[in-house]
C-alpha positions in Angstrom: 94.1 105.8 124.2 90.6 106.7 126.2 87.6 106.6 123.7 89.8 106.6 120.8 88.7 104.1 117.8 91.5 104.6 115.9 93.7 103.2 118.8 95.2 99.9 120.3 96.8 98.9 123.2 100.0 97.1 122.5 101.2 96.6 125.8 99.2 93.9 127.0 97.1 90.3 125.4 98.7 88.2 122.6 101.7 89.5 120.7 101.2 87.2 117.9 97.6 87.9 117.8 98.7 91.8 117.9 101.5 91.1 114.9 99.0 89.1 113.0 96.0 91.8 113.2 98.0 94.4 112.5 100.4 93.0 110.1 97.9 91.8 107.9 96.4 95.5 106.9 99.8 96.3 106.6 100.2 94.0 104.1 97.4 94.5 101.9 97.9 98.3 102.2 101.9 97.8 101.5 100.1 95.8 98.5 98.2 98.0 97.4 100.7 100.9 97.1 102.8 99.0 95.3 100.1 97.4 93.1 99.5 101.3 93.0 102.8 102.3 91.7 103.4 99.3 89.6 99.7 100.3 87.4 102.2 102.5 85.4 104.3 100.4 84.8 102.1 97.8 83.5 100.6 100.5 80.9 103.3 102.1 79.5 105.7 98.7 79.4 102.5 96.4 78.2 101.0 99.6 75.6 103.4 102.3 75.1 107.0 100.0 74.5 110.4 99.1 76.3 111.1 103.1 76.1 108.8 103.8 78.4 109.2 101.4 80.5 113.0 102.1 81.0 111.8 105.7 81.6 109.9 104.5 84.4 112.0 102.7 85.9 115.1 105.3 86.0 112.5 107.9 87.2 112.1 105.8 90.6 115.4 105.9 92.3 115.2 110.1 91.9 111.6 110.2 93.7 112.7 107.7 95.9 115.7 110.4 97.4 113.7 113.1 97.3 110.7 111.5 99.9 113.8 110.4 102.5 113.2 113.7 104.3 109.3 112.6 104.6 110.3 109.0 105.4 112.6 110.4 108.1 109.8 112.9 110.0 107.4 109.9 109.5 109.2 107.3 111.1 109.9 109.3 114.4 106.4 110.2 114.1 105.5 106.5 114.4 108.4 106.6 117.3 106.9 108.9 119.4 102.9 108.7 119.0 103.5 105.0 120.1 105.7 106.3 122.9 103.7 108.5 123.9 100.7 106.1 123.5 102.4 103.3 125.7 103.1 106.2 128.4 99.8 107.6 128.5 100.0 111.2 127.5 97.0 111.6 124.9 97.7 115.6 125.3 101.3 115.0 123.9 100.6 112.8 121.0 98.5 115.7 120.0 101.1 118.0 119.8 103.2 115.8 118.0 100.8 115.4 115.3 100.0 119.1 114.8 103.9 119.5 114.7 104.4 117.1 112.3 101.6 118.7 110.1 104.4 121.9 110.2 107.1 120.1 109.5 106.0 117.7 106.0 104.4 120.9 104.8 108.1 122.5 104.3 109.6 119.4 103.5 107.2 118.9 100.6 107.5 122.4 99.5 111.2 122.0 99.4 111.6 119.1 98.8 109.3 119.6 95.0 111.4 123.0 94.5 114.8 121.0 94.1 113.0 117.9 92.4 112.0 120.0 89.3 115.3 122.2 89.6 117.8 119.1 89.5 115.9 116.0 88.5 117.2 116.8 84.5 121.0 117.0 85.6 120.6 114.0 87.9 119.6 111.8 85.3 122.2 113.4 83.0 124.2 112.0 85.9 123.2 108.4 86.5 123.7 107.6 82.6 120.9 107.9 81.6 120.2 107.0 77.8 119.0 110.0 75.3 116.3 108.1 73.7 114.3 108.1 76.9 115.5 111.1 78.4 112.6 113.5 77.7 110.5 111.1 78.8 111.9 110.0 82.2 111.7 114.2 82.5 108.2 114.4 82.1 107.3 111.8 84.4 109.4 113.4 87.1 108.5 117.1 86.6 104.8 116.0 87.6 105.2 113.4 90.1 107.3 116.1 92.2 104.6 118.6 91.6 102.3 116.6 93.7 105.0 115.5 96.5 103.0 117.4 98.9 100.1 114.7 98.5 102.9 112.0 98.8 103.8 113.5 102.4 100.2 113.7 103.6 99.5 110.3 103.0 102.7 109.4 104.3 101.9 111.4 107.2 98.4 110.3 108.5 99.0 106.9 107.7 102.6 107.2 110.4 100.5 108.7 113.1 97.8 105.9 112.9 100.6 103.5 112.8 101.8 104.7 116.0 98.3 104.4 117.6 97.9 100.5 116.6 95.7 101.4 113.3 96.4 99.9 110.4 93.2 99.2 108.9 92.2 102.9 108.4 95.3 104.2 105.9 94.3 101.0 104.1 91.1 101.9 103.5 92.1 105.5 102.0 95.0 103.4 100.0 92.5 101.3 98.2 90.5 105.0 97.5 94.0 105.5 95.5 94.8 102.4 94.2 91.0 102.3 92.0 90.9 105.7 91.0 94.6 105.7 89.6 93.6 102.4 87.7 90.7 104.1 86.2 92.7 107.1 85.5 95.8 105.7 84.2 94.6 104.7 80.5 92.5 107.8 80.4 95.5 110.4 80.6 98.4 108.1 78.8 96.4 107.0 75.3 94.0 110.1 75.7 90.7 108.2 76.3 87.2 111.0 75.7 88.3 114.6 76.1 91.4 114.0 77.8 94.8 114.4 76.1 97.3 111.9 75.0 100.0 111.9 77.1 101.9 108.5 77.4 104.2 108.4 80.6 103.5 111.7 81.6 99.9 110.3 81.4 101.0 107.5 84.2 102.3 110.8 86.8 99.3 112.9 86.7 97.0 109.8 87.3 99.3 109.2 90.4 99.2 112.5 91.3 95.6 113.5 91.3 94.6 109.9 92.6 96.9 110.4 95.4 95.5 114.0 96.2 91.8 112.6 95.8 92.8 110.1 99.1 94.6 112.7 101.3 91.3 115.0 101.5 89.2 112.0 101.8 91.2 110.6 105.0 91.7 114.5 106.4 87.9 114.9 106.1 87.0 111.4 107.6 90.1 111.5 110.9 88.6 115.0 111.4 85.0 113.9 112.1 86.1 110.6 113.5 88.3 111.1 115.9 89.3 112.9 119.4 92.9 113.0 118.8 93.9 113.3 114.5 92.1 116.5 113.8 93.8 119.1 111.3 92.4 122.7 112.2 94.9 125.8 111.6 93.9 126.8 115.0 95.5 123.6 116.7 98.7 123.5 114.3 101.3 125.2 116.7 105.1 125.0 116.3 106.9 123.1 119.4 110.3 123.6 119.5 110.8 120.5 121.9 108.7 118.2 119.4 110.5 119.1 116.5 114.2 118.3 118.6 112.8 115.1 119.3 110.9 114.6 115.4 114.7 115.9 114.1 116.6 113.3 117.1 115.0 110.8 116.0 113.9 111.7 112.3 117.2 112.7 111.1 119.3 109.6 110.8 116.1 107.6 109.3 116.0 110.1 107.0 119.5 110.2 106.1 119.1 106.3 106.0 116.6 107.0 103.6 118.6 109.1 101.1 121.5 106.8 101.5 120.1 103.9 100.4 118.0 106.2 97.8 121.4 107.9 96.7 122.5 103.9 96.2 120.4 102.7 94.3 120.4 105.8 92.2 124.2 104.8 91.3 123.5 101.1 91.2 121.0 102.3 88.3 123.7 104.2 86.8 125.8 100.9 86.7 122.9 99.1 85.3 122.5 101.9 82.9 125.7 101.5 81.3 124.5 98.2 79.9 121.9 99.1 77.8 118.0 99.9 77.4 116.9 96.3 77.9 118.9 95.3 80.9 117.2 98.7 82.1 113.6 97.3 81.6 114.2 94.2 82.8 115.7 95.5 86.0 113.0 97.6 86.4 110.7 94.8 85.8 112.6 92.6 88.0 112.3 95.3 90.8 108.7 95.7 90.4 108.5 91.9 91.7 110.8 92.3 94.0 108.5 95.4 95.5 105.7 92.7 96.0 108.0 90.0 97.2 109.5 92.5 100.1 105.7 93.3 101.4 105.2 90.8 103.8 108.5 91.4 105.1 108.2 95.0 105.0 104.9 95.1 106.6 106.2 92.8 109.5 108.7 95.4 110.1 106.5 98.0 110.3 104.3 96.4 112.6 107.3 95.3 114.7 108.3 99.5 115.0 104.9 99.7 116.0 104.5 97.3 119.1 107.7 97.9 120.6 107.1 101.6 120.9 104.4 101.1 122.8 106.1 98.5 125.0 108.9 100.6 125.5 107.1 103.7 126.6 105.3 101.1 129.0 109.0 100.5 130.0 107.6 96.7 128.9 111.2 96.1 128.0 111.0 91.7 127.8 107.8 92.3 125.7 110.0 93.6 123.0 112.1 90.9 122.8 108.9 88.0 122.9 108.0 91.0 119.7 111.3 90.4 117.9 110.6 86.1 118.7 107.3 86.2 117.1 108.2 88.5 114.2 110.9 86.6 113.4 109.3 83.5 112.9 106.6 85.1 110.9 109.3 86.8 108.5 111.1 83.7 107.8 107.7 81.6 107.2 106.4 84.0 104.8 109.7 84.5 103.1 110.4 80.8 102.0 107.0 80.7 100.4 107.7 83.6 98.8 111.4 82.7 97.5 110.2 79.3 96.2 107.2 80.7 94.3 109.8 83.9 92.8 112.0 81.2 91.6 110.1 78.3 90.1 107.8 81.3 88.0 109.8 84.2 87.2 108.9 85.0 83.5 105.3 84.5 84.3 105.4 87.0 87.0 107.6 89.2 84.9 105.2 88.8 81.5 102.6 90.8 83.8 105.1 94.0 82.7 106.0 92.9 79.2 106.0 90.2 76.5 109.7 91.3 74.7 111.4 87.7 75.3 114.7 89.5 75.6 113.6 91.1 78.7 111.6 88.4 79.9 115.0 86.1 79.9 117.6 88.6 81.6 114.7 89.5 84.0 114.4 86.1 85.2 118.3 85.9 85.5 118.0 88.9 88.0 114.7 87.3 89.8 116.2 83.9 90.5 119.4 85.6 91.6 117.6 88.5 93.5 115.4 86.0 95.4 117.8 84.2 97.3 118.0 87.6 99.8 114.6 87.4 100.3 114.5 85.5 103.8 117.9 87.5 105.3 116.1 90.6 103.6 112.8 89.6 105.9 114.8 89.1 108.7 117.0 92.4 108.8 113.6 94.3 108.8 112.5 92.6 112.1 115.6 93.5 113.7 115.8 97.2 112.3 112.2 97.7 113.6 112.9 96.9 116.6 116.2 99.0 116.6 113.7 102.4 115.4 110.8 101.0 117.6 113.0 102.6 120.4 114.1 105.5 118.4 118.0 104.6 117.8 117.7 105.1 114.6 121.9 106.2 114.4 122.7 103.2 114.5 120.5 101.7 111.4 121.6 104.6 108.9 125.6 103.6 110.3 125.2 100.2 109.2 123.1 101.4 105.9 125.6 103.3 104.9 128.3 100.7 105.7 126.6 98.0 103.8 125.5 100.3 100.8 128.5 102.2 100.5 131.2 100.3 101.7 130.0 97.0 100.3 127.2 96.9 97.7 128.5 99.7 95.2 132.4 98.8 95.0 131.2 95.1 95.1 128.1 95.5 92.4 130.7 98.0 90.1 134.0 95.6 90.8 131.8 92.1 89.9 129.8 94.1 86.7 133.1 95.6 85.1 136.3 93.3 86.0 134.8 90.1 86.1 132.9 87.9 83.6 130.0 88.1 85.5 129.1 90.8 83.8 125.3 92.3 84.6 125.2 89.5 86.8 127.6 91.2 89.3 125.5 93.3 90.0 122.7 90.9 91.3 125.1 89.4 93.2 126.7 92.4 95.1 123.0 92.9 96.2 122.9 89.7 97.9 125.7 89.9 99.5 125.3 92.9 100.8 121.9 92.5 102.2 123.0 89.2 104.3 126.0 91.5 105.9 122.9 93.9 106.7 121.6 91.2 108.6 124.9 90.4 110.8 125.0 93.6 111.8 122.0 94.5 113.0 121.4 90.8 115.0 124.9 92.1 117.0 124.0 95.0 117.8 120.2 93.7 118.9 121.8 90.7 120.7 124.8 93.2 122.9 121.4 95.1 124.3 123.2 98.9 123.3 119.3 99.7 121.7 117.9 99.9 125.3 120.4 103.4 126.0 117.9 104.8 123.9 114.9 104.4 126.0 116.7 106.3 128.7 118.8 109.8 129.2 121.5 111.0 131.4 121.3 113.6 133.0 125.3 115.0 132.4 126.0 116.2 136.2 125.8 113.3 138.4 125.2 110.4 135.6 121.5 109.4 136.7 119.4 108.1 134.0 115.8 109.0 133.7 113.2 106.7 132.2 111.6 108.4 129.0 108.2 108.9 131.3 109.4 110.8 133.7 111.2 113.3 131.0 108.2 113.8 129.2 106.1 114.5 132.7 109.1 116.8 133.1 108.6 118.5 129.9 105.0 119.2 130.4 105.6 120.7 133.9 107.7 123.2 132.0 104.8 123.8 130.1 102.2 124.4 132.8 105.0 126.7 134.3 105.7 128.7 131.8 101.9 128.9 130.5 102.6 127.2 127.3 100.2 123.9 127.7 97.1 125.4 126.9 95.4 122.7 125.0 
């Protein structure tokens, strides 16, 4: 982008340097995001008790389901912004941003309504124990009321990732984390004039901190960027871009929904083993979240680099992106695996001092750590495919892996063998490895390249993405619709 301080050109220069420079802020941002969410778990687990920890733990899969739609939209935004940037089309970048705002506002309104209406029936469907039902419902109600701020932050981050900027989202996430750390004890325990809210106080602290961060981010970006501007007069619906966002984002959102629903079913199986296993799994998954951060960050960076190079038609650079991303992912994941396997109880002690939870949580972590390297590589190859805009195949792979392998295997191993709850964790390891194999096969075959071009059905002539964009822009001019 010309004269845009929030933009980096990934189509030129050293790929390892771009990956490192882009991944580090993403990693720190994801680390902060996870820590920011984990702060609630630390406060309620350490100072409120095991039941409160279980209530928060059982809530996360439901939250994940309802933010999946936003995840799809923002992923499509990153891909389109990156590809239009790679093609050098500033005006289309602006249109993508403004259209994303409309879609995210609508999505947040719908998901908030659905969450508030259906969260109690969903908790019951998940076999949530009666003793934690009220606390979990209170936590979810407040989180759903603030979904518009969650969607807003994710939208801003998606745009900036497409432009090549991973530093600005980190800045505002830092603000969010600090505010959340300050508000958590005040609202949980009722310090000063604040009421004592318990688990619900942790949720309210999360919503308030997210709201402040989003407003600061919009204010800052309106002042500092000639690309990212949130002004009502500029926000216009564009049917073409909506179709593009849906084409890329719907499979991505569906994939996240499928994953979230699968996590909910897994949680329902976990819930049948009682409060101790529920809390142990919740604490172990928090460590998991930290362990996944490097891999997920590299995967997101891979998608952004891929999108820009695809927009510029530099396919060979995409292969280099894959190679360097895999090297980075394997190196970091081996180190993380060694730490988690060696010190599981020390890590879990951040969330609880209950000896039963520490013992069961250590068993869970030592099993799950086996899949950290395969998980990292899975993010690399799926990141390439997503960056190409070929999100349908990643959705299909996820459905097959999760619903065809993980869930049936988890149910069978935990209920019909002597493994008990350990069967759930073993099923997670097996399904992750199979997912990796499927992604590698698709990448090696090169069919993801087909998403870089469109075919005209009448003469079977393939048009490059850049030619399609130019054709669309000419159409707007002829119709008098390109007045920016």
